[in-house]
C-alpha positions, -999 to 999 in steps of 0.1 A, spaced: 10 -183 559 46 -193 555 73 -175 535 70 -180 498 99 -191 478 109 -200 442 110 -237 449 128 -256 422 130 -290 440 108 -311 462 115 -336 489 96 -369 486 87 -377 521 71 -411 514 106 -427 513 114 -417 549 103 -449 566 116 -474 542 145 -485 564 162 -518 557 133 -529 535 148 -507 508 169 -536 495 138 -558 491 118 -530 475 146 -523 452 147 -559 439 109 -561 435 107 -528 417 136 -537 394 123 -571 385 88 -556 378 102 -528 357 124 -551 337 94 -575 331 74 -546 318 101 -535 294 108 -570 282 71 -579 277 63 -547 257 96 -548 238 90 -584 227 56 -573 213 71 -543 196 99 -564 180 75 -591 169 52 -566 152 82 -548 136 99 -579 123 69 -599 111 56 -582 80 23 -601 83 16 -580 114 20 -547 96 -17 -541 99 -35 -511 115 -45 -530 146 -10 -542 154 7 -509 145 -16 -491 170 -9 -518 195 28 -513 190 23 -476 197 4 -485 229 33 -507 240 58 -478 234 37 -456 257 37 -483 284 75 -483 283 75 -445 283 52 -442 312 70 -469 332 104 -453 326 91 -420 339 84 -436 373 104 -468 380 140 -454 376 129 -426 400 117 -452 425 149 -472 422 172 -442 426 153 -428 456 156 -461 475 193 -453 482 191 -415 483 196 -397 516 179 -364 507 150 -377 484 152 -344 467 140 -341 431 132 -313 406 97 -311 394 89 -342 374 57 -355 358 42 -387 346 13 -371 329 23 -374 293 16 -411 296 -20 -407 307 -33 -387 277 -13 -409 253 -29 -440 269 -64 -429 265 -59 -414 231 -42 -445 219 -72 -466 230 -95 -441 212 -75 -447 180 -77 -484 185 -115 -481 191 -118 -462 159 -99 -490 141 -123 -516 155 -153 -495 145 -141 -493 109 -131 -530 108 -165 -542 121 -189 -516 108 -173 -508 74 -153 -540 65 -154 -534 28 -139 -499 31 -114 -509 59 -83 -511 38 -91 -478 21 -98 -458 53 -72 -474 75 -43 -472 51 -7 -468 63 -7 -430 60 -39 -428 81 -25 -450 108 8 -430 111 -13 -398 112 -34 -412 141 -2 -422 160 13 -388 154 -18 -370 166 -19 -392 197 16 -379 207 10 -343 196 -22 -341 216 -5 -357 246 23 -332 247 1 -302 241 -23 -313 269 7 -317 292 22 -283 283 -11 -264 285 -23 -281 317 10 -276 337 20 -242 324 2 -227 353 22 -248 379 55 -236 366 46 -200 377 35 -209 412 53 -198 443 55 -224 471 54 -222 508 69 -256 513 86 -284 494 76 -316 512 56 -340 489 40 -369 508 44 -394 479 70 -413 459 68 -388 430 58 -352 423 20 -356 423 1 -328 407 -25 -323 434 1 -324 462 23 -298 444 -7 -274 441 -14 -278 478 21 -265 485 15 -233 467 11 -202 488 -22 -193 470 -44 -215 448 -60 -195 421 -88 -204 398 -63 -210 370 -50 -241 388 -85 -256 390 -89 -248 354 -57 -266 345 -69 -298 364 -103 -297 347 -87 -291 313 -64 -320 318 -92 -344 328 -115 -333 300 -88 -335 273 -70 -366 286 -99 -388 298 -134 -374 290 -130 -367 253 -112 -399 243 -135 -420 265 -165 -403 248 -150 -412 214 -144 -448 226 -180 -450 239 -195 -438 206 -174 -464 186 -186 -492 208 -222 -482 207 -221 -483 169 -203 -516 170 -230 -530 193 -257 -518 169 -240 -536 140 -234 -567 160 -271 -570 168 -279 -575 131 -251 -598 122 -245 -635 125 -234 -653 157 -200 -660 142 -193 -623 135 -206 -614 169 -180 -638 185 -153 -622 164 -163 -587 175 -163 -598 212 -129 -614 208 -113 -583 194 -131 -558 216 -128 -575 250 -92 -566 256 -99 -529 252 -130 -531 275 -108 -548 302 -81 -522 297 -105 -493 300 -120 -508 331 -86 -512 347 -77 -476 337 -108 -462 355 -101 -483 386 -66 -467 385 -80 -432 381 -103 -437 411 -74 -450 432 -53 -420 421 -81 -394 427 -92 -406 462 -72 -396 492 -76 -427 513 -62 -410 544 -95 -391 547 -117 -420 540 -99 -447 560 -76 -435 587 -62 -470 593 -49 -475 557 -11 -481 559 11 -457 540 24 -485 519 -11 -495 507 -19 -458 500 12 -454 479 6 -486 459 -30 -475 452 -17 -441 440 5 -457 414 -18 -486 406 -20 -476 370 17 -478 364 19 -511 383 -8 -531 364 -15 -513 331 19 -516 316 19 -554 321 -18 -558 313 -14 -543 278 11 -568 263 -8 -598 277 -44 -587 270 -37 -572 236 -6 -590 224 1 -625 236 -37 -631 237 -40 -627 200 -34 -659 178 -14 -641 151 11 -627 176 14 -660 195 21 -678 163 47 -653 153 65 -656 186 64 -694 184 78 -692 148 106 -668 158 115 -687 190 115 -722 175 126 -713 139 102 -739 127 79 -737 97 56 -708 94 23 -716 112 -11 -714 96 -27 -681 105 -62 -678 118 -85 -650 108 -92 -626 138 -116 -600 125 
């Protein structure tokens, strides 16, 4: 066992073999990061400016877009700065507030869809403005509490090394650097998974099971409306679970020939695809938002809106 130390910084070893490709990587990462920010910001601005979009579904979507920018900003500036760093040394950082906020935001949106489809006559009463703002507030309060409780154990660890073989301070790799792994660290991981993924996914599943039961007894037209509004969330959840699998699996043990570049991309798959998937699947795919963007861009006459529920 090596000497323990009060490690306050870590060296990100994954940047060691970048070489002259760092200029190409920097441009690609910068363009992708700016694209994510622009796409989500456009959606936020459109929803904020157009009063016709001040409805629960779009307000929750706006909150989801804010989280995509938040999560992306926790990673991409770090990647950009490390491309031209000589030491690749960073203090302990974390991307994990974005994960619980993502799943809990989707749970809030699933609840909104459940009320809209299963209790349409009471929708405006249940999903009033105060209730929506309360849901959004709870999403962020839960996310920060989950983060603080899950990672409070790590802050007290003593480390026997400071080399992290990734492009950011990954939770599992940091724990492997500790001189001794106690049961509390395993509890923190289990707690994070249950509170960030399992519980919101269970709530989403319950909502959609009830939606399916109602759709079986309704007309074909209403079934089509339900499918139209629920499909983006199903696609988003599927992508999230693919990302979670890519993050959880250590491909070096499964496939020895996997290049380091591919392994790193798979580890951050969620923050590559999800922030761009959200504005296109949820936002630009919805007729009301497309019409609002067209109206703002062309300054023409206000388009006739279609009913989406």
